[in-house]
N, C-alpha and C positions, 0 to 999 in steps of 0.2 A: 893693675892700674894704680898709679901713685899720684899723690897730690897732697895738698895741705889737709891736716886733720879737720874733721867737722868742728865748727865752732858752736859752743853752747850759747844760748841767748843770754845776754847780759842782764844781771839782776838790777832792778832799780836801786838807787842809793838808799841806805838804811833810813835816813830821815824821811824820804818819800814813803817808804813802806810803813813807818810808824805813824806818819800823818794820816795816811789812808786808813790805818787801824783805829784812829781816833785819839792818838796821843797828842797833847798840845805842844808840839815841838817848837812852835813859834814863840812860846813863853819861856823856853829854856835858855840858860846862859850859853855862851860859846863853849865854855868848858864842859858843860853837861852834854851838849851836842857832840863834842869830840869823844866823850866817853861812849856815847851811843854808836858813833861811827866806827869805833874800835871793837864792837861786839863781834864775836865769831858767828858764823852762820848758825851754829847750834844754840848759842845764847840768844840770838835774835828770834829763832824759832820758839824757844822756850818763853821768851818775853811776850811774844805775840799770842802764844797759847794761853798763858796766864791771864793776859788782858781779855782775851775772848771769853774765858770762863768767868772772870769777874763781871764782865758786861752781861753775861747770860743770867746772872743772879742779881744784877744791879737794881732793877726796878723793885724786886721783892725786898731786898735789903734797904733800899731807899724808903720804901713805904713804911717799913717797921721803924726806921730811924725817925721819920716824921711823926709817927704816932708816939713813940717813946719820948722823943724830944719834947713834944707838946705836953706829955704827961709829967715829965721830970722837971721841966723848966717852966 
């Protein structure tokens, strides 16, 4: 049986994936958006992984920053 090869589902645009992950893409310049659009799949995966890990420790770091900021300033 022959026919066209099975198609893989299309991945959403990079900007949509970044927005979904919490990146403020709407605040970026057109040049910055173009850089993000040119990321390889591996670079995008790494960026999303780093963002996820930063978010995981965000509240703890933020709480320390507020305490330290109040004590230092």
